[in-house]
C-alpha positions as a printed Julia matrix, in Angstrom:
180×3 Matrix{Float64}:
 -11.81  -19.98  -11.85
  -9.56  -16.91  -12.03
  -5.99  -16.15  -11.09
  -5.19  -16.77   -7.45
  -3.65  -14.48   -4.85
  -2.22  -15.36   -1.44
  -3.76  -12.79    0.89
  -3.42  -11.9     4.53
  -6.73  -10.03    4.43
  -8.99   -7.54    2.69
 -10.47   -4.27    3.9
 -13.51   -3.72    1.71
 -13.79    0.04    2.29
 -10.76    1.99    3.47
 -10.15    5.74    3.61
  -6.59    5.53    4.97
  -4.82    3.43    2.32
  -4.87    5.9    -0.56
  -7.03    8.59   -2.1
 -10.78    8.14   -1.9
 -12.6     5.03   -0.75
 -10.62    1.93   -1.63
 -10.57   -1.82   -1.34
  -7.26   -2.73    0.26
  -5.7    -6.13   -0.36
  -3.03   -7.19    2.12
  -0.78   -9.66    0.35
   0.86  -12.53    2.19
   4.64  -12.82    1.97
   7.37  -10.22    2.38
  11.16  -10.44    2.1
  11.86   -7.03    3.7
  11.04   -7.61    7.4
  11.18   -3.91    8.27
  11.82   -3.14   11.94
   8.57   -1.77   13.38
   6.4    -3.18   10.57
   2.71   -2.89   11.44
   1.92   -6.14    9.56
   4.63   -8.67   10.58
   2.04  -11.45   10.3
   2.26  -10.94    6.51
   5.95  -11.86    6.28
   5.58  -15.64    5.86
   5.06  -16.86    2.3
   2.97  -19.88    3.3
  -0.58  -19.84    1.93
  -2.97  -18.01    4.22
  -6.18  -16.86    2.53
  -6.63  -17.63   -1.16
  -8.1   -14.83   -3.21
  -9.54  -15.01   -6.71
  -8.82  -12.0    -8.95
 -12.16  -12.18  -10.77
 -14.21  -12.56   -7.59
 -12.41   -9.66   -5.92
 -12.97   -7.49   -8.98
 -16.67   -8.37   -9.07
 -17.12   -7.34   -5.44
 -15.29   -4.05   -6.07
 -17.17   -3.19   -9.26
 -20.49   -3.84   -7.52
 -19.66   -1.38   -4.74
 -20.69    2.03   -6.13
 -18.65    4.03   -3.61
 -15.26    2.42   -4.33
 -12.81    4.53   -6.29
  -9.95    2.08   -6.44
  -7.74   -0.65   -5.09
  -4.72   -0.47   -2.83
  -2.23   -3.33   -2.75
  -0.44   -3.51    0.59
   1.55   -6.13    2.31
   3.4    -8.15    2.78
   5.14   -7.17   -0.44
   2.73   -6.81   -3.37
   5.5    -7.14   -5.95
   6.03  -10.74   -4.79
   2.64  -11.39   -6.45
   3.08   -8.92   -9.28
   1.63  -11.07  -12.08
  -1.74  -11.66  -10.41
  -1.95   -8.08   -9.13
  -1.12   -6.7   -12.58
  -4.03   -8.7   -13.97
  -6.33   -7.27  -11.29
  -5.02   -3.74  -11.91
  -5.65   -4.02  -15.65
  -9.21   -5.19  -15.04
  -9.73   -2.47  -12.41
  -8.74    0.21  -14.93
 -11.1    -1.29  -17.5
 -13.85   -0.73  -14.92
 -12.89    2.87  -14.07
 -11.07    2.16  -10.81
  -7.63    3.54   -9.96
  -4.87    1.42   -8.45
  -2.24    2.14   -5.83
   0.41   -0.08   -4.31
   2.87   -0.01   -1.46
   6.28   -1.6    -1.89
   9.39   -1.99    0.23
  11.32   -1.72   -3.03
  12.05    1.71   -4.46
  10.75    2.76   -7.84
  14.33    2.61   -9.13
  14.82   -0.96   -7.84
  11.59   -2.08   -9.48
  12.55   -0.57  -12.85
  16.11   -1.92  -12.63
  14.75   -5.4   -11.81
  12.53   -5.59  -14.9
  14.82   -8.0   -16.79
  14.88  -10.52  -13.96
  11.26   -9.82  -12.96
   9.27   -8.66  -16.02
   6.09   -9.01  -13.97
   7.27   -6.07  -11.84
   7.12   -3.78  -14.86
   3.71   -5.1   -15.86
   2.4    -4.21  -12.4
   4.15   -0.81  -12.4
   2.64    0.02  -15.78
  -0.81   -0.64  -14.32
  -0.45    1.49  -11.19
  -1.6     5.06  -10.74
   0.23    5.54   -7.45
   3.09    3.89   -5.59
   4.37    4.42   -2.06
   7.89    3.11   -2.36
  10.73    2.2    -0.06
  10.97    0.23    3.16
   9.39    1.44    6.37
  12.15    2.93    8.53
  11.14    3.07   12.19
  13.57    5.88   12.97
  11.89    8.03   10.29
   8.31    7.22   11.32
   5.86   10.1    11.08
   2.1    10.34   11.51
   2.06   13.57    9.48
   2.72   12.01    6.07
  -0.04   11.38    3.55
  -0.4     7.6     3.04
   3.19    6.94    4.17
   4.66    5.62    7.39
   8.2     6.99    7.28
   9.92   10.04    5.8
  12.09    8.01    3.39
   9.01    6.72    1.56
   7.69    8.56   -1.49
   4.12    8.91   -2.78
   4.67    8.62   -6.54
   2.66    9.34   -9.68
   3.57    6.15  -11.53
   2.46    7.03  -15.08
   4.4    10.31  -14.9
   7.4     8.57  -13.32
   7.49    6.04  -16.16
   7.12    8.81  -18.77
   9.98   10.83  -17.3
  12.15    7.83  -16.42
  12.54    9.03  -12.82
  10.49    9.07   -9.64
   7.89   11.87   -9.71
   5.99   12.65   -6.53
   2.23   13.11   -6.51
   1.22   16.73   -6.2
  -0.68   16.33   -2.94
  -2.23   19.81   -3.29
  -4.12   18.78   -6.44
  -4.84   15.17   -5.47
  -8.49   15.68   -4.57
  -9.56   18.58   -6.8
 -10.28   16.53   -9.88
  -7.11   17.27  -11.84
  -5.7    13.75  -11.44
  -7.27   11.13  -13.67
  -9.16    8.16  -12.22
  -9.76    9.83   -8.84
């Protein structure tokens, strides 16, 4: 039996939660409680639907149209250790990995001493949409984001440069970004 996740749900094939066709895992548990959140049922940390990392990976790998995983919430970084394991295994199988977080990239990096699992997950992400959802900044015109304060980040490049680096949305789908 593999590492366990506490999930709110899974969308096996999504085209709205990141680039390409993705399996989206909605984690259960969130400390942010953003006003206007579209998933308030994910806030409670009580067990909801157990998920097994290895079983989820097997389903994804056996779906030839999937290009990656998206970790949504709840707050994925509250289950960073298990999701980092899944992300590592996803990369080993040629899948890319994206996550949403109510924390900013800077908060996640600054919290690495207290939460080393946050850095392990960050190091295994290709993309991150960071920052809390802000209802007053809501926009339907943003790629993969809900509010204007959120950023769509290239995580490997952000870690290399030591600062948040946005994804070049113009080149996202033309084959220049690895693992797409």
